[in-house]
C-alpha positions as CSV (number, residue, x, y, z in Angstrom):
1,X,0.0,0.0,0.0
2,X,1.3,3.5,-0.7
3,X,0.9,6.7,1.4
4,X,-2.0,8.0,-0.7
5,X,-4.0,4.8,-0.2
6,X,-3.4,4.9,3.6
7,X,-4.3,8.5,3.7
8,X,-7.6,7.8,1.8
9,X,-8.4,4.9,4.1
10,X,-7.9,7.1,7.2
11,X,-10.1,9.8,5.7
12,X,-13.0,7.4,5.8
13,X,-13.1,7.8,9.6
14,X,-15.2,10.8,10.6
15,X,-13.5,12.9,13.2
16,X,-14.3,16.1,15.2
17,X,-12.1,19.1,14.7
18,X,-10.0,20.7,17.4
19,X,-7.6,23.5,17.8
20,X,-4.6,22.8,20.1
21,X,-3.3,26.0,21.8
22,X,-0.4,26.8,24.0
23,X,1.4,29.9,25.2
24,X,5.2,30.2,25.0
25,X,7.3,33.3,25.8
26,X,4.1,35.4,25.9
27,X,2.9,34.4,22.5
28,X,-0.1,32.1,21.8
29,X,0.3,29.3,19.2
30,X,-2.4,27.1,17.8
31,X,-2.8,24.3,15.3
32,X,-5.8,22.4,13.9
33,X,-5.8,18.7,14.8
34,X,-8.3,15.9,14.4
35,X,-6.0,13.3,16.0
36,X,-7.5,13.6,19.4
37,X,-9.0,11.0,21.8
38,X,-10.0,10.3,25.3
39,X,-7.6,7.9,27.1
40,X,-8.5,7.5,30.8
41,X,-11.1,8.5,33.3
42,X,-8.9,8.0,36.4
43,X,-6.8,10.0,36.0
44,X,-8.5,12.1,33.3
45,X,-6.2,11.8,30.3
46,X,-6.5,12.7,26.6
47,X,-4.2,12.2,23.7
48,X,-3.2,14.4,20.8
49,X,-0.9,13.6,17.9
50,X,1.5,16.3,16.6
51,X,3.7,15.9,13.5
52,X,7.4,15.7,14.5
53,X,8.3,18.7,12.3
54,X,5.4,20.9,13.6
55,X,6.4,24.0,15.5
56,X,3.9,23.0,18.1
57,X,6.2,20.3,19.3
58,X,8.8,22.7,20.6
59,X,6.1,24.8,22.2
60,X,4.5,21.9,24.0
61,X,7.9,20.6,25.2
62,X,8.7,24.0,26.6
63,X,5.3,25.0,28.0
64,X,4.3,21.6,29.3
65,X,0.6,22.7,29.1
66,X,-2.0,23.2,26.4
67,X,-5.7,23.4,25.6
68,X,-7.8,21.3,23.3
69,X,-10.7,23.3,21.8
70,X,-13.4,21.2,20.2
71,X,-14.9,23.3,17.5
72,X,-18.6,23.9,16.7
73,X,-20.2,23.7,13.3
74,X,-19.8,27.5,13.1
75,X,-16.1,27.6,13.6
76,X,-14.8,26.2,10.3
77,X,-12.9,29.4,9.6
78,X,-11.0,29.0,12.9
79,X,-10.0,25.5,11.8
80,X,-8.8,26.8,8.5
81,X,-6.8,29.6,10.1
82,X,-4.9,27.2,12.4
83,X,-4.4,24.7,9.6
84,X,-2.6,27.5,7.6
85,X,-5.3,27.6,4.9
86,X,-6.3,31.2,5.7
87,X,-3.4,33.6,6.3
88,X,-3.1,37.0,8.1
89,X,-6.1,36.6,10.4
90,X,-5.7,37.4,14.0
91,X,-7.6,35.3,16.5
92,X,-8.4,36.5,20.0
93,X,-8.0,33.9,22.8
94,X,-9.6,34.0,26.2
95,X,-7.8,32.6,29.2
96,X,-8.9,29.5,31.2
97,X,-6.7,28.1,33.9
98,X,-4.0,30.5,32.7
99,X,-4.1,28.9,29.2
100,X,-5.4,30.2,25.9
101,X,-8.9,29.0,24.8
102,X,-11.1,29.9,21.9
103,X,-14.3,31.7,22.6
104,X,-17.5,29.7,21.9
105,X,-15.7,26.3,21.5
106,X,-18.0,23.4,22.1
107,X,-15.5,22.1,24.7
108,X,-12.2,23.5,26.0
109,X,-9.9,21.2,28.0
110,X,-7.0,22.7,30.0
111,X,-4.2,20.1,30.2
112,X,-0.8,19.5,31.6
113,X,1.6,17.3,29.6
114,X,1.5,14.0,31.4
115,X,3.8,12.1,29.0
116,X,4.9,12.0,25.4
117,X,6.0,9.3,23.0
118,X,7.6,9.3,19.6
119,X,5.5,7.2,17.2
120,X,6.6,7.2,13.6
121,X,6.6,10.7,12.2
122,X,4.5,12.1,15.1
123,X,4.8,12.8,18.8
124,X,1.9,11.6,20.9
125,X,1.2,13.8,23.9
126,X,-0.9,12.5,26.8
127,X,-2.5,15.4,28.5
128,X,-3.9,15.3,32.1
129,X,-7.1,17.4,32.1
130,X,-7.1,19.8,35.0
131,X,-10.3,21.6,34.1
132,X,-12.8,21.9,31.3
133,X,-15.7,23.9,30.0
134,X,-18.6,22.6,27.9
135,X,-21.4,24.4,26.0
136,X,-24.3,23.2,24.0
137,X,-24.0,23.1,20.2
138,X,-23.2,20.9,17.3
139,X,-19.6,19.8,16.4
140,X,-17.7,20.6,13.3
141,X,-16.6,17.3,11.7
142,X,-14.1,16.2,9.0
143,X,-14.6,13.3,6.5
144,X,-12.8,12.5,3.3
145,X,-10.8,15.8,3.4
146,X,-14.0,17.9,3.8
147,X,-15.7,19.8,6.6
148,X,-19.1,18.5,7.6
149,X,-21.8,19.2,10.1
150,X,-23.8,16.8,12.1
151,X,-27.4,16.6,11.1
152,X,-30.1,15.4,13.5
């Protein structure tokens, strides 16, 4: 199997869309990610996967804390900004537990880096959730390389 076939197969799995954010040296950095999952209830742990060459790796290693912002169906533009698809747009972050969060995210998780592991061309970060906020709404989803909305 080649890389394209593998990527196509993985695109058949519908995911939510998140923005991972962290602050380093007074500057907030964010990246769009759909490689996110719950790991454990006790302790409360989640996992994110970050490409080994992504700038976010250096930031997470230095800051040792981050937020996961699960986007609503109305936040596709935010996803595109943090995926580098829309340039030169400033995003205002709020602060939650001293960490940057996106306003109106469906869920915001404030996390400490619990552990990290190299896995292929990515680094897996296990985050210990220290607090969270939840609002009502519908999630933004991603399937076969396209944004979608949940329809009830």
